[in-house]
C-alpha positions in Angstrom: 0.0 0.0 0.0 1.3 3.5 -0.9 1.9 5.4 2.3 0.6 9.0 2.8 3.7 11.2 2.7 3.4 14.0 5.3 5.5 17.1 5.7 5.3 18.7 9.2 5.8 22.5 9.4 6.1 23.9 12.9 8.5 26.2 14.6 8.5 24.2 17.8 11.1 21.4 17.9 8.9 19.5 20.4 5.8 19.6 18.2 7.8 18.6 15.1 9.2 15.6 17.1 5.8 14.6 18.5 4.0 14.9 15.1 6.7 12.9 13.4 6.4 10.2 16.0 2.6 10.1 15.8 2.7 9.9 12.0 5.4 7.3 11.7 3.6 5.0 14.1 0.9 4.6 11.4 1.2 1.7 8.9 -0.3 3.8 6.2 1.7 7.1 6.5 5.2 8.4 7.0 6.7 11.8 7.9 9.0 12.6 5.0 10.4 15.8 6.6 9.9 18.5 9.2 10.5 22.2 8.6 10.8 24.9 11.3 9.6 27.8 9.1 7.7 28.3 5.8 10.8 29.3 3.7 12.5 26.0 4.5 9.1 24.2 4.0 8.9 25.8 0.5 12.1 24.1 -0.6 11.1 20.8 1.0 7.8 20.8 -0.8 9.6 21.3 -4.1 12.1 18.5 -3.4 9.9 16.0 -1.6 6.4 16.5 -3.1 4.4 15.5 0.0 0.8 14.3 -0.1 -0.3 16.3 3.0 1.2 19.2 5.0 0.5 19.9 8.7 1.0 23.6 9.2 1.4 25.7 12.3 0.0 29.2 12.4 2.5 31.2 14.3 6.1 30.9 12.9 9.1 33.1 12.2 9.9 34.9 9.0 6.4 34.1 7.5 3.3 33.2 9.4 1.2 30.2 8.5 -1.6 32.1 6.9 0.6 34.1 4.5 2.4 30.8 3.6 -1.0 29.0 3.1 -2.3 31.8 0.9 0.8 31.6 -1.3 0.8 27.8 -1.4 -2.8 27.7 -2.5 -2.1 30.1 -5.3 1.0 28.5 -6.6 1.0 24.8 -5.6 -2.4 23.8 -4.1 -2.2 20.7 -1.9 -4.1 19.3 1.2 -3.2 21.1 4.4 -4.2 20.3 8.0 -3.7 23.4 10.3 -2.3 23.0 13.8 -4.1 25.7 15.8 -4.0 27.0 19.3 -7.1 26.9 21.4 -7.4 30.7 21.9 -9.7 33.3 20.5 -7.0 34.6 18.2 -6.1 31.0 17.2 -9.7 30.3 16.3 -10.0 33.5 14.2 -6.8 32.6 12.3 -8.1 29.1 11.8 -11.3 30.4 10.2 -9.1 32.4 7.7 -7.1 29.3 7.0 -10.2 27.3 6.1 -11.4 30.1 3.9 -8.0 30.0 2.1 -8.4 26.2 1.4 -7.1 24.2 4.4 -8.9 20.9 4.6 -9.2 20.8 8.4 -7.5 21.7 11.6 -6.4 20.3 15.0 -6.6 22.4 18.1 -3.5 21.8 20.1 -3.7 22.5 23.9 -2.2 25.6 25.4 -0.7 23.7 28.4 0.5 20.1 28.7 1.5 20.2 25.0 3.3 16.8 24.9 0.6 14.9 26.7 -2.1 16.8 24.9 -0.8 16.1 21.4 -0.4 12.4 22.2 -4.0 12.3 23.4 -5.0 13.9 20.1 -3.0 11.4 18.0 -6.0 9.5 16.6 -7.7 12.8 15.6 -4.5 14.0 14.0 -4.0 10.9 11.9 -7.7 10.6 11.0 -7.6 14.2 9.6 -4.4 13.5 7.7 -6.0 10.5 6.1 -9.1 12.5 5.2 -7.0 15.3 3.8 -5.0 12.9 1.6 -8.2 11.8 -0.2 -10.2 15.1 0.0 -11.0 17.0 -3.1 -9.1 20.2 -3.3 -11.3 23.2 -3.6 -10.6 26.8 -4.3 -12.5 29.2 -2.1 -16.0 29.7 -3.4 -16.1 33.3 -2.1 -13.1 35.6 -1.2 -12.6 36.9 2.3 -14.9 39.8 1.7 -15.1 41.7 5.0 -13.5 41.4 8.4 -15.4 40.2 11.4 -17.7 43.0 12.8 -18.2 44.7 9.4 -21.8 45.5 8.4 -21.1 45.4 4.7 -23.1 42.9 2.7 -21.3 41.0 0.0 -22.4 41.3 -3.6 -23.3 37.7 -3.8 -25.7 38.0 -0.9 -27.1 41.2 -2.1 -27.8 39.8 -5.5 -29.6 36.8 -3.9 -32.2 39.0 -2.1 -35.6 38.3 -3.6 -37.8 41.2 -4.6 -41.1 41.5 -2.9 -40.3 38.4 -0.9 -43.1 36.3 0.5 -40.7 34.2 2.5 -41.3 36.2 5.7 -45.0 35.3 5.6 -44.1 31.7 6.4 -40.8 32.1 8.3 -42.2 31.7 11.8 -43.3 28.1 11.1 -40.6 26.9 8.8 -37.1 26.0 9.8 -33.9 25.1 7.8 -31.7 22.5 9.4 -28.0 22.1 8.3 -25.4 19.5 9.1 -21.8 19.5 8.0 -18.3 18.3 9.0 -15.0 18.4 7.0 -15.1 21.2 4.5 -18.3 22.4 6.0 -17.3 25.9 7.1 -17.0 27.2 3.6 -20.1 25.1 2.4 -22.2 26.6 5.1 -21.0 30.1 4.2 -22.0 29.4 0.6 -25.6 28.7 1.8 -26.0 31.4 4.3 -24.7 34.4 2.2 -27.6 33.8 -0.2 -30.4 33.7 2.5 -32.5 36.9 2.7 -33.1 38.8 5.8 -36.7 37.4 6.1 -35.4 33.8 5.9 -36.9 31.2 8.2 -34.8 30.3 11.2 -31.7 28.2 10.4 -30.1 25.8 12.9 -26.7 24.4 12.2 -24.4 21.7 13.5 -20.8 21.8 12.2 -18.3 19.5 13.8 -16.0 21.9 15.6 -14.3 22.1 19.1 -15.1 24.6 21.8 -14.2 28.2 21.1 -13.9 27.9 17.4 -17.7 28.1 16.8 -17.7 31.6 18.3 -15.2 32.8 15.7 -17.0 30.9 13.0 -20.4 32.5 13.8 -18.8 36.0 14.0 -17.2 35.6 10.5 -20.5 34.4 9.0 -22.4 37.2 10.7 -20.1 39.8 9.1 -21.0 38.4 5.6 -24.7 37.6 5.8 -28.0 39.5 5.7 -29.3 37.3 8.4 -28.0 37.3 12.0 -25.6 34.4 12.7 -24.7 33.5 16.3 -23.9 30.6 18.6 -27.0 29.0 20.0 -27.7 29.8 23.7 -29.7 27.5 25.9 -33.3 28.5 26.3 -33.4 31.3 23.7 -36.2 31.5 21.2 -35.4 30.5 17.7 -36.3 33.5 15.5 -36.7 34.0 11.7 -33.9 35.9 10.1 -31.4 34.2 12.4 -29.0 31.3 12.1 -27.9 29.4 15.2 -24.7 27.4 15.3 -24.2 24.5 17.8 -21.5 25.6 20.3 -18.4 23.4 20.1 -18.3 20.7 22.9 -22.1 20.9 23.4 -25.1 19.1 22.0 -27.7 21.3 20.3 -31.3 20.4 19.7 -34.7 22.1 19.2 -37.6 22.0 21.5 -41.0 23.7 21.6 -42.5 26.1 24.2 -46.1 26.8 23.2 -46.0 28.2 19.6 -42.2 28.9 19.8 -39.2 27.0 18.9 -36.4 27.2 21.6 -32.8 26.1 21.7 -31.6 23.4 24.0 -27.8 23.5 24.5 -26.5 20.9 27.0 -23.5 18.9 28.2 -24.8 15.6 26.8 -22.7 12.6 25.8 -21.2 12.4 22.3 -23.3 10.8 19.6 -21.6 9.1 16.7 -18.4 10.2 18.4 -19.4 13.9 18.0 -20.4 16.7 20.3 -22.1 18.6 18.7 -23.7 15.9 16.6 -25.8 16.3 13.5 -27.9 13.3 14.6 -29.0 15.1 17.8 -30.1 18.2 15.9 -31.8 16.4 13.1 -33.7 14.0 15.3 -35.1 17.0 17.2 -36.0 18.7 14.0 -37.9 15.6 12.9 -39.8 15.5 16.1 -40.5 19.2 16.7 -40.6 20.7 13.2 -41.7 17.8 11.1 -43.1 18.8 7.7 -42.2 22.4 8.2 -38.5 21.6 8.1 -36.0 21.8 5.3 -32.9 19.6 5.8 -29.5 20.2 4.2 -26.6 17.7 4.5 -23.2 19.1 3.4 -19.7 17.8 3.0 -18.2 15.8 5.8 -16.5 12.6 6.9 -18.5 9.7 8.4 -22.2 9.0 8.8 -23.4 11.5 11.5 -26.9 12.6 10.9 -27.8 10.2 8.0 -30.3 8.2 10.0 -31.9 11.2 11.5 -32.2 13.0 8.2 -34.2 10.0 6.9 -36.4 10.4 10.0 -36.9 14.0 9.1 -38.0 13.0 5.6 -40.3 10.4 7.0 -41.9 13.1 9.1 -42.5 15.3 6.0 -39.4 17.5 5.7 -37.9 18.3 2.3 -34.2 17.5 2.1 -31.2 18.6 0.0 -27.9 16.7 0.0 -24.7 18.0 -1.5 -23.4 16.0 -4.5 -20.1 14.2 -4.6 -18.5 16.4 -7.2 -18.8 19.5 -5.0 -17.9 17.9 -1.6 -14.5 18.1 0.0 -15.4 14.7 1.6 -18.4 12.7 0.3 -19.0 10.8 3.6 -22.0 12.2 5.4 -23.8 13.1 2.1 -23.2 9.6 0.7 -24.7 8.0 3.9 -27.7 10.3 3.8 -28.4 9.3 0.2 -27.9 5.6 1.1 -30.5 6.0 3.9 -33.0 7.4 1.4 -33.0 10.8 3.1 -32.5 13.0 0.0 -35.3 14.6 -2.0 -32.7 16.4 -4.1 -29.0 15.8 -4.6 -27.4 19.0 -5.9 -24.0 20.8 -6.4 -23.3 23.1 -3.5 -23.9 26.3 -5.5 -27.4 25.1 -6.5 -28.7 24.3 -3.0 -29.5 27.8 -1.9 -31.2 28.8 -5.1 -33.3 25.6 -5.0 -34.2 26.2 -1.4 -35.2 29.8 -2.0 -37.3 28.7 -5.0 -39.0 26.2 -2.8 -39.6 28.7 0.0 -40.9 31.2 -2.6 -43.3 28.7 -3.9 -44.6 28.0 -0.4 -45.0 31.8 0.0 -47.0 32.0 -3.2 -49.3 29.2 -2.0 -49.8 31.0 1.3 -50.5 34.3 -0.5 -53.0 32.7 -2.8 -54.8 31.2 0.2 -54.9 34.7 1.9 
């Protein structure tokens, strides 16, 4: 079997040594080199032609983000970022994913050696996924910094005129699940949603802290308000709610209102947050008023629950293989008979808006 050839790029000698050890213990991969800064890495990439790079963010002479941007322009290849679990580290990681990194591992701030060894299985799993992932160029550029109120042209152009969506938005709900490659896929959906969109609930596999930065970046790009879900809050139209990392997120009802349940429950399908948990609650609480969307990701989380949603009357969209970074969760959703439509990523939002518009027209005609 051909081994996955990995180049480690990190300014810490300890991290380079630990990652090399972790990688070389695997029967299906080998560390072919380790560089302590991007300029050395550039020469090693040219000479060694690795399959996957693990890349630190904070390094001398050129930081990881500048290096990643240049790499993706000149010699695109799969990259797994090694990030720090800080607010700044999360923000930089979001930028890395926008630039084309396949995934990231959040290294601990203290107990680095023991922490990385505990993360060994996660690290090698993500390297394996990166090795077979489809490279994608960013669908949208980094348009505005977090906190900006500017609306990107793509989102502005998507705004329907004389929209009827708001007439049905209090009863409808859009439910999205994603994993590897999902941060950019979710952005591609949300920037096209109008301000009177039905409420949107989202589970993206991500560790604690990083979902805060993810929500902030999306909020700076979208017409709708994007935020982390908070336990007990009412789920409102014109808002998207992202499952906080390290928590389970589901929907409940309080009278006529939908409310968020955010709790310290056990992992499901090895994930916390889990798409399965969110989708099962959408099937039970929203039923035929739900629209399900399954996006790129590794594994099978949410497939069974998405079929449950469809059995309860939801209408479901699944991302097609050609546009997925990893066609795992979508493949399983299709295999479970959960899909009403299988579409390229850039066709999902238009199809959903057309479906919502048709529902609005039917409601208008009844009125």
